[in-house]
N, C-alpha and C positions, 0 to 999 in steps of 0.2 A: 123318261116320260116326257113327251112333248106338251107344250102349251097349247091348248085348243080353245075352241069358242066357249065351251062351258067354263073354263078357268077364266076367260076374260069376262064373262058374264058375272061370275061370282066376285071377281075383283071389283067390277062396276057396282054391284050391289053393295059391297062392304064400303066403297067410297061414298055412295050416296047416303048410307046409314050414318057414316061418320060426318058428313056435311050437314045432315039434318039434326043429328043428336047432340053433337058436341063440337061445333066449329070453333067456338071460343076457346075450348080446352085445347084443341089441337094447335091453335095459334099461340096459346100460353105455353104449351109444351115446347114448341120450336124456339120461342123466345128464351125460355129458361135454358133449354139445351145450348143455344147460342151463347147466352151470357155465361153460362158455366164454362164453355170451351174458351171464351174470351178471357174469363178470369184465369183459367189454367195457363193461357199463354203469357199473361203478365207475371204469373208466379214463376213460370219457367224462364222468363226474361225480364227480371225486375228492374234492370238498368236500361231499358229500352228508351227511356226519357232523357238519359244522360247527355247525349249529343245536343239536345235542345237546351238543357240547363247550361252546358258549357258555352253555347252560342250566345245565350242571354247575358251570361257573366262577361263574355268578351265584349258584348255591346255596351254593357255597363261601363267597362273600363274605357273603352274608346270614346264614349259620351263624356266621361269625367275628364279626359285628357284633351278634349276639344276637337276630336276627329269625328265631326258630326255625320258626314256622308258615309264613312265607313261603319259608324254605329248603326245607321239606318239599314245597311246591307245585312249586318248580323241580326238585327231585329226581324227583317224579313225571313231571313234563314230560320230563326227561332220559330216564327209562326208556322212556316211550312213543316218543319220538323215536329211540332206539336200536333198539328192537324193530320199530317199524312203518316209519319213514322210512328208517332206515339199513339195515335187513335185509329186512323183509317187502315193502315197495314194490319194491326192486330184484329181489327173487325173482320177483314177479309179472311184471316185465318180462322175466325170464329165462325164464319158462314160457309167456308169451303172446307169440307171434312177430309180433304187429301192434301197433305202439306206440300207434296210435289206440285200439284195443280196450283195451290195457293201461292207458291213461290213464283210461278209463271205469271199469274195474274197480277200480282204485286209488281213484278219487274216491268211488264209491259203496260199496265194500266196506270201505275202510279210513278213510273220512271222519270217522267218529265217534270221539269220545275213548274211552280205554280199550283194553285189549288182551285181557282174559280171554276174550272171545268168540272170539278168534283162536288160543286156546291149542292146540287140536288140530292146527290148520293149521301153526302155528309148530313144533310138535313133530315132525309128519311131514316138513316141509320140512328141518329142520336134521338130522334123522336121515338123510335121503337125501344131503344135500350135505356134511355134515362128520361124519357118523357120531356126532352128539352128541345125546343124549336129555336135552332140557331138563327133563324131569319128574324127572331124577335129579341135576341140577346143583345144588350148594349151596355156601355159603360155608364156609371151614374153621371147624370147631368149632361149626357151626349145623346143628341137626336138620332144620329147615324147609327145603324146596326154595327155590331162588332165585326161581323163578317165583311161588311162593306169597307169599314175602316182598315181591315186587314188587307183588302185588295188595293186600297190606295197606297198603303206602305209598300206593297209589292210593286205597284206601278212606279213609285218613286225609286224603289231600288233598281228597277230595270233602266230607268232614265239615268241613274247614277252610273251604272255599269256600262250601258250601251251608248249613251249620249254624252258622257262626261259631265253631267249636271252635278251641281254641288247644292247643299242645303244648310240651313242655319241650325242653331241649337234648339230652337223651338220645335223644328221638324224632328230632329233626332229625339227630343224628350217625348213628343207625341208618339213616335214609332215604338219607343221603349214601353210607354204606358199601354199601348195597344197589345203588345206582345205579352206583357204581364197579365192583362185582362183575358186573353185567350187561355192562358194557363188557369187562371183563377175561376173564370166564369164558364168555361167549357170543359177542359181537361179534367179538372178536379170534380166537377159535377158528374161526368160520365163514369169516372173511376169509382166515385163514392156509390153510384147507383148499383154497381156489381160487387160491392162490398170491399173495395180497396181504397187505400189512401197513399199519399205521397210523402215520403220522408226525406232525409237529407241527401243532397246531390241528386234528387229525382228518383230515389229508390222507391219502388212500388211494392207494397206489402198489404196483407189483409188489415182492414181498419180494426182498431182496438175498442171502439165504442160505437153506438148507433146515434 
């Protein structure tokens, strides 16, 4: 049986009814479905955050041994892994309901280093999932937003790698604090909003209390 004008008219009627009677419920349903799929991704891949945790621990060791520039490099890597591999990549899987297509999008859209180009996407997704406006998140006592501080750490990392620039202990300490804040103020909040918590070595599991 072919799809004719009558079918199209009926579909349009149902679409209008849906928009007029329960638009907020449709949005809620989509959000809940996406959050549920996102949670399922983490439960199937509970150690997705492990590379970020390892990078942060390496940064801590390098900083303690006085290798300040190298510490900054690993801090920037930690930030990118937290925002892209730990959050943005699973969110893509949550939104795209075809794993093969999600793989392609992740590979081509998120394959490049850096995260500033994904800033608007991150902001919208986090706002929807966790009611978190990353454009307003900042460290205590710091006027610059955390996402802007993260970009500065990334810029310093690029100068170190591509221009041979070095940095002092204060810069390394600042980069480390920024990386820790990204975990505590962004990652933890997003995971908590979908009923998950972070355990030892970055293991993600259902939270045990509300």
